[in-house]
C-alpha positions in Angstrom: 0.0 0.0 0.0 2.9 2.4 0.7 5.0 1.3 -2.2 7.8 1.0 0.5 10.2 -1.8 0.0 11.5 -1.3 3.5 12.7 -3.1 6.5 10.6 -2.6 9.6 11.9 -2.9 13.1 9.4 -2.8 16.0 10.7 -2.9 19.5 7.2 -4.2 20.6 7.3 -2.4 24.0 3.9 -1.6 25.5 5.0 1.9 26.6 7.0 4.3 24.3 6.9 1.8 21.5 9.2 2.6 18.6 9.1 1.5 15.0 11.9 2.2 12.5 11.3 1.9 8.8 14.5 1.7 6.7 13.7 2.1 3.0 15.9 0.6 0.2 16.5 4.2 -1.0 18.5 4.7 2.2 16.2 6.9 4.2 14.8 6.0 7.6 11.8 7.0 9.7 11.8 6.4 13.5 8.4 6.8 15.2 8.1 6.6 19.0 4.8 6.6 20.8 4.6 9.4 23.4 1.2 8.6 24.9 -1.9 10.8 24.7 -2.2 14.0 22.7 0.0 17.0 23.7 -1.0 20.6 24.1 1.0 23.1 22.1 3.3 24.1 25.0 4.1 20.4 25.7 4.7 19.9 22.0 7.3 22.7 22.0 9.1 21.4 25.1 9.1 17.9 23.6 10.4 19.1 20.3 13.2 21.1 22.0 14.4 18.0 23.9 14.2 15.9 20.8 16.2 18.3 18.7 18.9 18.6 21.5 19.1 14.8 21.5 19.4 14.5 17.7 22.0 17.3 17.5 24.1 15.8 20.3 24.1 12.4 18.5 25.1 14.2 15.2 28.0 16.0 17.0 29.2 12.6 18.4 29.3 11.3 14.8 31.5 14.3 14.0 29.3 15.7 11.3 29.9 19.3 10.2 27.8 22.3 9.2 24.8 21.5 11.4 22.0 24.0 10.5 18.7 23.9 12.3 15.7 25.6 10.8 13.1 27.6 12.8 10.3 25.5 14.1 7.4 25.0 11.6 4.0 23.4 11.5 2.9 20.6 9.1 -0.4 18.9 8.7 -0.8 15.2 8.0 -4.1 13.2 7.5 -4.2 11.9 11.1 -2.1 14.5 13.0 -0.5 17.9 13.1 3.2 18.2 13.5 5.6 20.7 15.0 9.1 20.3 13.8 12.4 21.4 12.5 14.7 20.6 9.6 18.3 19.8 10.4 20.9 19.9 7.6 24.5 18.7 7.9 27.4 17.1 6.0 29.0 13.8 6.8 32.7 12.8 6.7 32.5 12.1 3.0 31.0 15.6 2.4 27.5 14.2 1.6 24.6 16.5 2.5 22.0 15.0 4.8 18.6 16.1 6.0 17.0 15.2 9.3 13.3 16.1 9.9 12.4 16.1 13.5 8.7 16.2 14.4 6.4 15.9 17.3 3.1 14.5 15.9 -0.1 15.1 17.7 -3.4 13.5 16.8 -6.8 13.6 18.6 -5.8 10.8 21.0 -2.0 10.3 20.6 1.4 11.9 20.3 4.5 10.5 18.7 8.0 11.7 18.0 9.3 11.2 14.4 12.9 11.5 13.1 13.4 11.1 9.3 16.9 11.0 7.9 17.9 11.0 4.2 20.5 12.3 1.7 19.8 15.8 0.6 20.0 14.8 -3.1 17.2 12.3 -2.6 14.6 14.8 -1.4 12.5 14.6 -4.6 12.1 10.8 -4.3 11.9 10.6 -0.5 9.6 13.4 0.6 6.4 12.0 -1.1 7.0 8.6 0.5 7.6 10.2 3.9 4.4 12.2 3.6 2.4 9.1 2.6 3.8 7.3 5.6 3.1 10.1 8.1 -0.4 10.6 6.7 -1.1 7.1 7.9 0.1 7.5 11.5 -2.7 6.9 14.0 -3.1 5.8 17.6 -2.4 2.2 18.3 -5.7 0.2 18.1 -7.1 -0.4 21.6 -4.5 1.8 23.2 -6.4 5.1 23.4 
């Protein structure tokens, strides 16, 4: 249905469950359940912590040119998202993009980290949107 020849890893935890999709194009999407829907102020705080965590991990990987966009809003079919775009270059001088979102639906919240090569944006972004449009609360959980 998603046209995604991808590997899916699900940690299966009851709380803060995480699922990582790794597509054959080389991009990945990491979604983590954050529980019930978040108010805007809580979304902002959660996004700030998530961005700090991602940038710390990038610095540990010794990437260069980390550039973080201003926070922005996005709307998907089942949720709204507050997020940032992080751009950086790896040791081989390849440009990368990391989208960091806090998704909030009527009964759920989730963090989302998408990573891909900058040159692949045209192919990757429609698939990411299609995937994020499908994100809903886990059945029977809310």
